FIDOKE-849764 format. One line per 3 residues: number of its first residue (from 1); their letters; for each residue x negated, z negated, y of N, C-alpha, C, O. Coordinates in steps of 0.05 Angstrom, whole numbers. Layout:
% FIDOKE-849764
NUM = a = X,Z,Y,X,Z,Y,X,Z,Y,X,Z,Y ~ ...
//
This chain:
% FIDOKE-849764
1 = xxx = 511,251,373,490,252,362,471,251,390,483,264,408 ~ 442,238,399,430,246,428,407,255,401,400,249,378 ~ 400,277,424,374,294,402,349,280,432,353,271,454
4 = xxx = 324,285,415,301,284,437,291,312,429,289,321,406 ~ 283,328,455,263,351,459,226,348,448,207,334,455 ~ 230,363,431,197,348,415,179,340,437,167,318,437
7 = xxx = 179,363,465,158,375,484,164,348,503,146,342,520 ~ 187,332,502,182,312,520,179,290,517,177,275,537 ~ 176,278,482,177,259,478,145,248,464,132,256,445
10 = xxx = 142,238,474,109,229,462,113,206,431,127,186,431 ~ 103,211,418,117,189,394,109,170,406,127,153,405 ~ 89,161,420,101,125,432,121,116,452,128,92,456
13 = xxx = 128,133,462,150,133,473,183,133,455,204,120,456 ~ 175,148,444,193,145,409,184,122,400,192,105,416 ~ 174,114,386,167,94,381,180,64,396,190,43,387
16 = xxx = 176,71,419,192,57,433,216,48,435,220,24,434 ~ 241,72,440,256,72,429,273,55,401,294,42,399 ~ 252,65,383,260,50,352,263,18,355,280,1,350
19 = xxx = 234,19,370,250,-8,378,267,-25,388,269,-49,384 ~ 286,-6,407,308,-15,418,336,0,391,358,9,400 ~ 332,0,369,348,12,355,356,47,354,370,61,339
22 = xxx = 345,50,371,363,79,379,348,100,353,324,108,350 ~ 375,107,334,365,119,317,370,149,319,373,163,299 ~ 370,160,344,356,190,349,333,183,347,326,199,330
25 = xxx = 309,168,353,284,169,366,278,172,346,264,191,339 ~ 285,152,328,274,147,280,277,182,282,259,198,284 ~ 308,187,279,301,214,273,288,234,273,283,250,255
28 = xxx = 279,233,311,271,258,320,235,249,304,223,271,305 ~ 218,232,294,203,217,290,202,226,257,179,224,248 ~ 218,233,240,214,226,222,213,266,210,199,279,193
31 = xxx = 233,274,227,233,311,229,201,314,240,186,330,230 ~ 195,298,262,157,303,267,146,298,244,141,321,236 ~ 141,288,233,122,278,205,136,280,180,123,271,161
34 = xxx = 166,293,173,152,285,143,146,302,121,147,298,97 ~ 137,329,140,129,351,122,106,342,121,99,336,98 ~ 86,338,141,59,336,135,59,307,131,43,303,149
37 = xxx = 65,283,121,66,255,99,73,269,70,64,260,49 ~ 89,293,71,102,289,41,78,313,31,72,317,7 ~ 69,327,52,42,343,35,22,326,30,9,325,10
40 = xxx = 20,313,51,-1,285,39,0,273,4,-13,274,-17 ~ 18,265,12,33,248,-17,36,271,-34,12,278,-35 ~ 50,291,-50,48,310,-60,18,319,-69,14,322,-93
43 = xxx = 4,321,-58,-35,330,-65,-49,313,-81,-66,316,-98 ~ -28,281,-64,-36,257,-95,-31,249,-118,-46,244,-137 ~ -1,248,-118,11,240,-132,11,261,-142,3,257,-165
46 = xxx = 19,295,-138,36,310,-158,42,315,-168,37,326,-189 ~ 68,304,-149,99,303,-171,109,298,-150,104,279,-135 ~ 131,325,-149,157,317,-117,177,298,-122,191,296,-102
49 = xxx = 183,284,-139,194,267,-139,184,244,-130,195,231,-113 ~ 161,236,-143,152,206,-128,137,215,-99,137,196,-83 ~ 126,239,-92,124,246,-63,134,242,-50,127,232,-28
52 = xxx = 168,252,-59,201,242,-39,203,204,-38,220,190,-27 ~ 183,198,-51,201,168,-68,185,148,-35,195,132,-18 ~ 156,161,-39,136,139,-33,138,157,8,135,143,28
55 = xxx = 142,178,11,147,184,44,175,163,42,173,143,56 ~ 195,165,29,216,146,43,213,126,50,221,118,72 ~ 199,110,26,182,83,21,167,78,67,171,62,85
58 = xxx = 154,97,62,140,96,79,159,96,113,153,83,133 ~ 182,114,109,200,121,129,212,92,136,213,77,156 ~ 222,90,108,245,56,105,217,40,127,208,43,150
61 = xxx = 211,24,107,187,10,124,181,5,155,178,-16,166 ~ 179,35,167,179,45,186,206,27,206,203,13,225 ~ 223,33,196,257,28,208,254,-5,209,257,-20,228
64 = xxx = 247,-11,183,253,-39,171,238,-57,199,252,-71,215 ~ 211,-54,201,190,-65,222,186,-52,248,165,-55,258 ~ 212,-31,265,210,-30,293,199,-46,305,178,-48,317
67 = xxx = 227,-65,300,211,-83,321,177,-105,331,170,-122,348 ~ 168,-91,311,140,-105,310,109,-86,310,86,-90,317 ~ 119,-71,302,97,-42,296,74,-37,327,74,-22,347
70 = xxx = 66,-46,321,41,-44,349,25,-31,342,25,-37,318 ~ 4,-8,345,-7,17,348,-33,3,360,-35,-12,379 ~ -54,13,337,-81,12,353,-97,42,349,-122,43,348
73 = xxx = -81,65,346,-88,92,343,-65,113,340,-44,101,343 ~ -61,132,338,-40,145,347,-24,148,319,-34,150,296 ~ 7,148,326,24,143,295,3,157,288,-20,148,291
76 = xxx = 6,179,280,-3,206,261,-29,188,249,-31,191,224 ~ -50,169,260,-57,163,246,-48,138,227,-52,139,203 ~ -38,119,238,-16,88,225,-3,113,205,-7,106,182
79 = xxx = 6,129,205,19,140,180,3,150,159,5,150,134 ~ -10,157,171,-41,175,142,-37,147,132,-25,142,111 ~ -50,125,152,-61,93,129,-35,91,116,-34,92,91
82 = xxx = -8,88,132,11,77,111,26,91,91,44,80,78 ~ 18,118,89,17,141,67,-1,140,48,2,159,33 ~ -18,126,42,-45,126,26,-39,102,15,-37,101,-9
85 = xxx = -35,79,32,-22,45,31,-2,55,2,-10,51,-20 ~ 18,66,6,38,66,-11,26,88,-29,34,87,-53 ~ 14,104,-24,12,115,-60,-8,101,-75,-7,105,-99
88 = xxx = -30,83,-64,-41,60,-83,-23,42,-94,-21,28,-114 ~ -12,46,-77,11,14,-82,28,32,-123,25,25,-146 ~ 41,51,-113,51,72,-130,37,88,-156,46,99,-176
91 = xxx = 16,85,-148,-10,95,-175,-23,57,-183,-36,51,-203 ~ -16,45,-168,-26,15,-191,-2,8,-201,-4,-6,-221 ~ 22,12,-193,46,1,-208,44,13,-239,44,-1,-259
94 = xxx = 42,44,-237,42,63,-260,18,45,-277,19,31,-297 ~ 3,51,-265,-32,36,-284,-24,16,-298,-20,15,-323 ~ -20,0,-283,-12,-22,-291,16,-37,-319,18,-59,-329
97 = xxx = 33,-14,-321,49,-5,-332,41,-5,-353,43,-21,-370 ~ 29,19,-352,10,36,-374,-12,19,-392,-19,26,-414 ~ -26,-10,-376,-39,-9,-389,-28,-32,-398,-41,-39,-418
100 = xxx = -7,-49,-393,13,-64,-416,24,-52,-441,30,-63,-462 ~ 26,-37,-437,44,-13,-457,16,-16,-470,20,-26,-492 ~ -16,-10,-467,-34,0,-476,-31,-20,-492,-16,-20,-511
103 = xxx = -49,-45,-480,-54,-83,-489,-33,-72,-511,-36,-51,-525 ~ -9,-94,-512,20,-87,-525,13,-70,-548,10,-82,-569 ~ 8,-36,-548,1,-37,-573,-17,-34,-591,-16,-24,-614
106 = xxx = -38,-46,-575,-68,-52,-592,-63,-83,-608,-66,-88,-632 ~ -55,-99,-588,-50,-127,-604,-33,-134,-616,-33,-154,-630 ~ -6,-115,-611,14,-130,-641,8,-124,-657,6,-146,-668
109 = xxx = 3,-111,-670,-4,-116,-699,-23,-138,-705,-16,-151,-724 ~ -44,-145,-694,-59,-175,-697,-55,-202,-681,-67,-220,-692 ~ -44,-207,-665,-31,-228,-658,3,-233,-664,20,-218,-655
112 = xxx = 8,-251,-675,36,-263,-666,41,-278,-651,63,-289,-652 ~ 18,-283,-627,40,-292,-595,34,-279,-590,11,-286,-586 ~ 35,-250,-583,16,-217,-572,45,-223,-555,34,-242,-543
115 = xxx = 65,-224,-547,81,-224,-527,88,-252,-509,99,-252,-487 ~ 79,-271,-522,72,-297,-501,56,-293,-490,60,-303,-468 ~ 25,-277,-493,-2,-267,-481,3,-250,-458,-6,-251,-435
118 = xxx = 20,-233,-470,30,-217,-448,43,-213,-426,43,-197,-407 ~ 56,-233,-433,77,-253,-414,66,-265,-389,71,-262,-365 ~ 45,-284,-405,26,-304,-382,14,-282,-367,18,-281,-342
121 = xxx = 2,-268,-377,-21,-242,-364,4,-230,-339,1,-228,-315 ~ 24,-223,-356,37,-213,-333,54,-223,-320,74,-210,-313 ~ 51,-244,-315,65,-268,-302,46,-276,-277,54,-284,-255
124 = xxx = 21,-272,-285,2,-279,-267,-2,-249,-250,-1,-253,-226 ~ -9,-213,-259,-1,-201,-254,5,-191,-227,-6,-177,-209 ~ 40,-211,-233,61,-204,-216,51,-228,-191,55,-225,-167
127 = xxx = 38,-250,-205,32,-259,-180,10,-255,-158,6,-264,-135 ~ -1,-239,-173,-26,-225,-160,-20,-206,-142,-36,-202,-124 ~ 3,-193,-143,4,-171,-127,23,-175,-106,24,-163,-85
130 = xxx = 46,-203,-118,59,-217,-91,33,-225,-75,39,-228,-51 ~ 9,-229,-79,-7,-250,-62,-19,-233,-40,-25,-240,-17 ~ -20,-193,-59,-39,-179,-40,-22,-166,-18,-31,-154,1
133 = xxx = 2,-170,-25,28,-160,-13,28,-181,9,47,-179,24 ~ 16,-194,12,31,-220,38,-5,-217,49,-9,-230,70 ~ -24,-206,41,-50,-207,55,-40,-199,87,-18,-191,93
136 = xxx = -64,-202,105,-43,-183,137,-66,-141,132,-87,-132,124 ~ -41,-134,142,-44,-106,139,-65,-87,129,-62,-71,111 ~ -94,-93,148,-112,-91,143,-132,-88,126,-145,-71,115
139 = xxx = -128,-118,127,-139,-134,96,-130,-118,67,-145,-104,53 ~ -98,-127,61,-98,-108,48,-100,-86,46,-88,-78,26 ~ -111,-68,57,-107,-31,58,-137,-36,54,-148,-19,40
142 = xxx = -145,-47,60,-179,-50,54,-198,-58,27,-220,-52,17 ~ -172,-79,24,-170,-75,-3,-163,-62,-30,-174,-58,-52 ~ -142,-57,-19,-132,-34,-38,-146,-28,-51,-152,-29,-75
145 = xxx = -159,-14,-21,-177,25,-23,-200,23,-39,-210,43,-50 ~ -213,-15,-42,-241,-26,-63,-225,-33,-88,-241,-39,-106 ~ -207,-34,-94,-203,-48,-116,-178,-31,-136,-179,-38,-160
148 = xxx = -156,-10,-127,-149,11,-140,-168,36,-131,-178,55,-144 ~ -167,31,-111,-180,69,-106,-214,65,-122,-227,81,-135 ~ -217,47,-118,-258,45,-129,-268,58,-107,-281,79,-112
151 = xxx = -263,49,-79,-288,63,-57,-306,47,-52,-307,23,-58 ~ -321,59,-40,-349,36,-33,-342,27,1,-326,36,18 ~ -359,6,0,-350,-3,38,-354,12,59,-343,12,81
154 = xxx = -374,28,47,-384,50,71,-346,67,62,-324,64,72 ~ -354,81,43,-315,99,38,-302,92,63,-297,106,83 ~ -296,61,56,-270,43,63,-267,49,92,-246,59,101
157 = xxx = -290,43,108,-308,35,141,-300,70,153,-290,77,175 ~ -307,86,130,-300,113,146,-274,122,151,-266,132,172 ~ -264,119,133,-236,125,130,-222,111,146,-208,121,163
160 = xxx = -224,91,143,-203,82,170,-222,72,199,-211,62,219 ~ -245,76,196,-243,79,224,-258,56,235,-255,48,259 ~ -276,43,213,-282,4,217,-307,5,210,-313,19,191
163 = xxx = -329,-10,225,-351,-16,212,-352,-20,177,-330,-18,166 ~ -369,-24,166,-383,-41,148,-378,-74,139,-368,-85,120 ~ -392,-83,164,-385,-105,166,-357,-113,163,-347,-125,143
166 = xxx = -345,-106,186,-317,-107,180,-300,-116,150,-292,-137,140 ~ -300,-80,142,-299,-82,108,-311,-107,96,-297,-126,92 ~ -334,-106,92,-340,-134,83,-329,-164,85,-333,-179,66
169 = xxx = -316,-173,110,-302,-187,130,-277,-189,110,-270,-206,94 ~ -271,-171,114,-237,-174,108,-235,-173,62,-219,-187,49 ~ -253,-157,50,-257,-169,21,-264,-197,22,-252,-214,9
172 = xxx = -273,-199,29,-289,-235,39,-262,-249,36,-254,-260,16 ~ -252,-247,54,-219,-260,61,-199,-245,37,-185,-261,25 ~ -198,-225,31,-187,-224,16,-178,-242,-11,-156,-252,-17
175 = xxx = -209,-240,-29,-213,-261,-49,-213,-285,-49,-205,-298,-69 ~ -220,-297,-28,-220,-317,-24,-198,-330,-17,-200,-354,-20 ~ -169,-321,-4,-140,-321,-6,-122,-322,-30,-104,-337,-37
178 = xxx = -133,-302,-41,-126,-297,-71,-132,-315,-82,-118,-332,-94 ~ -152,-315,-79,-164,-349,-96,-146,-369,-100,-127,-378,-114 ~ -161,-370,-77,-136,-405,-62,-117,-402,-63,-105,-423,-68
181 = xxx = -99,-380,-60,-58,-378,-70,-66,-384,-98,-66,-408,-105 ~ -72,-370,-110,-75,-364,-141,-84,-388,-163,-80,-389,-188 ~ -94,-400,-150,-104,-427,-154,-130,-425,-187,-136,-444,-203
184 = xxx = -140,-397,-186,-155,-390,-216,-182,-392,-194,-184,-400,-171 ~ -195,-384,-210,-235,-391,-211,-245,-356,-198,-227,-340,-191 ~ -261,-352,-196,-272,-335,-190,-276,-308,-215,-267,-285,-211
187 = xxx = -290,-316,-241,-282,-295,-263,-260,-300,-272,-262,-289,-294 ~ -226,-315,-272,-201,-307,-270,-207,-291,-253,-217,-270,-259 ~ -202,-298,-231,-197,-281,-205,-204,-247,-219,-183,-235,-220
190 = xxx = -219,-237,-225,-230,-216,-226,-229,-198,-241,-229,-173,-236 ~ -225,-216,-270,-208,-202,-294,-187,-196,-285,-182,-171,-284 ~ -169,-211,-277,-137,-210,-266,-140,-175,-252,-124,-157,-259
193 = xxx = -167,-168,-230,-172,-147,-206,-174,-132,-219,-161,-111,-213 ~ -193,-132,-249,-192,-117,-269,-178,-96,-289,-187,-75,-299 ~ -148,-111,-295,-138,-109,-313,-120,-76,-292,-103,-62,-304
//
């Protein structure tokens, strides 16, 4: 297997080779950045197994999208945003699971139809997740940083190196798209987002 010496091949050159199905170039990028993004994931998740899973998901996504990845910043910046997004998704999934368990524990003794209610809410939540995953990448990241991490527009703007106006535009677009796709009113959408 061909090996690419680190000092001669830039990240951009390796990405170009990866887009042509070059596995050795992918391995070089993987080895170059695995420790760094694992450290970020470990710091946020505080669980070695979950951190490894997130890192694997990031690299799998890069390989699957190798032909269409277009960088506007450095590859390191792209990875940093990608790992944050995966962590947000991971934590959101865990939180939703726990909330459903808590919800069932609270309502089961009092409601005969708790299972039916939980299922319809669960279906709506799944539809919401699917709609969020179909938002354009930057729009989705802004939306998740706001809704799942509770960051302000100013914090998001600073983290992603964009203006607050751009953050607002992404949020407006995300909410409009979700409301339209799910065919629900704004209060219902906000209720789902707060679950």
